[in-house]
N, C-alpha and C positions, 0 to 999 in steps of 0.2 A: 591186357585183354579186358573186354567188357562183356557183360551179360546182355545178349540181344533179346528182342521180344520173343516170347515163347520158351525162354530158358536156354537158347542156343548161345554159344560164346562166339565172339567175333572181335575184330580189331577195334581198339578204342578210338573214339573220335578225338583227334589231336586238338582240333579247334576248341571243342567244348572243354577239353581237359585243361588247355592253356587258360581259357577264360575262368574256369573254376579255380585254377591255381592263383590267377591274378586276384580274383575276388577274395580268396582265403587270405592272401598276403595283405591285401588292402584292409580287410577286416581286422587283421592282427595288428597292423601298424597304425590305423586311424581309428580311434575309438568313436563310435557314433553316439551322439547325444540325443536324448529323447527330446520331444518338442517342448516339454516343460523345462528341461535343462537349458534349451536354447533360448526360450522366452525370458528366463530370469535375468541373464546378463544383458540381453537386448533391452528389457524393461528398465533395468538399472541404469544402463547407458543413456536411454532416452530421458529418464527422470533426472539424471545428472545434467544432461544438456539443457533441459527446460529450466532447471534451477539456475544454471549459468546464465541462460538468456534472461531469466527474470531479474537476476541480480544486476547484470550489465545494463539491460534496458531501463530498469527502474531507476538505477543510479544516474544514468545519463538524462533520462526524460524528466524525472522528478528531483534530481539533484540531492538524493538522500545522503550523499557524502557530506553535504553541508551541515548536517545535524551536528557534526563534530565541532563546528565553529560557533554553534548557538549556545549562549550562556545566559539563560534567563535569570533575572535578578532574584537572588536567594531570599531576600526579605518579602518579595511578592509571591514567589513560587518555591517555598522551601521543600516541596516534595519532589522537585525535579532534580535528578542526578544522572550520572552516566548509565546506571542500570536501567532507569526508565527510558533514557534516550535509545539505548541498544534494543530494548524491547519494542519500542515504537518502530525502529528501522526494520527489525526482524518481522514484525507484523506485516509491513507493506511488502517485503520480499516474498513472504509466504502467500500473501493474498494474490499478488500478481502472478506468482508461479502457478497457483490453482486456476487462475483464469486461463492461462496458457494450456496447462496439462488437461484440464477438463473441457477444453474447447468451448468456453462460454462466449456469449455475445460481447462485443466491445461495450455495449451499454451497461453490462454488469459491472464494469469498472466503476461506474457512478451509482449503481442502484442495488448492488448485491446485498443481501440481508445477512451475510455471515462475514466473519473474519477469524483471526487467529490471535489468541492472547495467552499469556502466562499469568501467574498470580499477581505479579507486580503491575502489569498492565490492566488486568481485570479490576483491581482496586481503583486504579485511576479512572477507569470507565464506569465504575459502579456496577460491574457485572458480578453476581454472587456465585459461590460454589466452585471457584477455580482455585486450586492449590498447586504449589510447586513451580519449578522453573520451566517445565516442558510446556510447549505451546499446544493449545487445544482449539479445535474448530468450535466456534460458538455462534449462535444466532444473535444478531444485534438488534437493539431497539430501533424504531423507525427514524429517529432523529440522527443516528450515527451510521448511516449506510454508505457503502462505497468508499472509494479513496478519499473523498473530500471530508469524511467524518473521522479520519485516522489521525492520531496524535502527531505522527511524523509531518504530515502536510500542514496541519494547523500550527505546529511550532515553527516550521520553516518559514511560514508566511506571517510571522509576528515579530515584534521588536522585543528587546530584553525586558522592557517594563510594561508593555501593553500590546493589545491586538492591533492589527492594521487592516481596516477594510480596503485601503488602497492596494496594499501589497497582495492581499488575498484576491481582490478583484482582478488585478494585473496578472496574477498566477493563472486564473481561470482563462483570461483572454489569451495569454501566451501559450499555455500548455494544453488546454482543453478545447477552447473555441478555435484556436489558430488565427486569431485576429488581434495581434498585439497593438496596444495603444502607442501613439507617438511619444518620443521622449519628452520629459517635462521641459518647459521653457526655462531660461536662466532667471536667476534671482527670484525664485518662488519663495514666498514667505513660509516659515515653519508653522506646523500645527500648534495651536495654543497648548501649553502644558496644563494637564488636568490639575496640577497641584499648586497653581499660582492664582491668588486672588479670587476673583469672581468665578474663575473656572473650576474651583475645587469640587463643585457639585455637578459639573457638567459631564454628561456621558460622551462617549466617543461619537455618537451620532450628532449630539449638539455641537461638538467642536468641529466636526466635519462640515456641518451645515454653515457654520460661521466661515470656515475656510473657503467654501465654495462660492461665497458672495463676491470673492475676488474674481473679476471676469477673466483674468489670465488663467485661473485654475479650473473654471467651471466646465469647460468643454470636455477635457479628458475625464474629469471626475464624474461627469454624467454617465459615462459608460462603465467605469470601474466600481464606483461606490455602491450602487445597488446590489451588485454581485457580492461584494465583500460584506455588506451589512447582513446578508443572509446567514453569515456564520458568526455573528456577534454573541450568540449564546454559548460559544466556545471561547474560553479564555486563551491567554497567550501560550499555553502548553496543551491546549486541546481538551481541557476539562469542562464538562457541561456546567453552566451557571444560569441563574435566573435574575441576578442583580449585577450591576457594575458599580462598585462603590456603594453609594446610598441610593442609587436610582435603579428601579426595576426595569428589566429588559422586556421587550414585547413578548406576549405569551406565545409559547410554541403551540401551533395548531396541529395536534396529532395525538397519538397514544401518550399516556402519562410519562413524563420525564422526571428525573430526580430533581429535588430542590437543592438549593445551596446548603441547606442544613443537614442533608444526608451524607 
């Protein structure tokens, strides 16, 4: 029996009773999460997915896995070790992940004024007040912005004993511009060694200019070298420098940058 309108009793509505029963059973068997409780696992799943995308894409596009094969000369780069290499790789992963998650413009891959560093990488970049192994988001100086100022890319595009404007220029044409240069012709003469005879005081730019005098080499180098030379203020492991050996590099036209003495 159910209480009808006005206090009278009458037969219960079997339909509404069944619905109420089903609702009560459903409520008992299926706990209902609040919107906040539902958002948390969804957000965690999306974050995990974006991290996975960042890792896979960055590895395939930028070939970050090749950092494990890079072994800079210890006498020239004594500060380079596996700890620094892993920090460089992690920086690029976190940076790319932030571009995806925060829905940045693609241009920010090249121009973003921030990145992620721990103490080891901050020392390498001459960024003060960073301690510990945890990565922190930091504002970068103007000369080290975007992917192309990161140690991972600068190390990957160098040789074990020196920088390579050719490799760096080719990397830009291949991976950023999407206009890869043709393969080198056969029997290309090697670049003069900086440590032999009259070349001992020659900068990379000097040696490349001598190399380009060979007409076989000139065509491709005209495209690659200017791009690569733009990064000559970064040494073979991505550390900022103002000198190459005994020769001064062109002055950086921007906000103050650290000198080699800092």
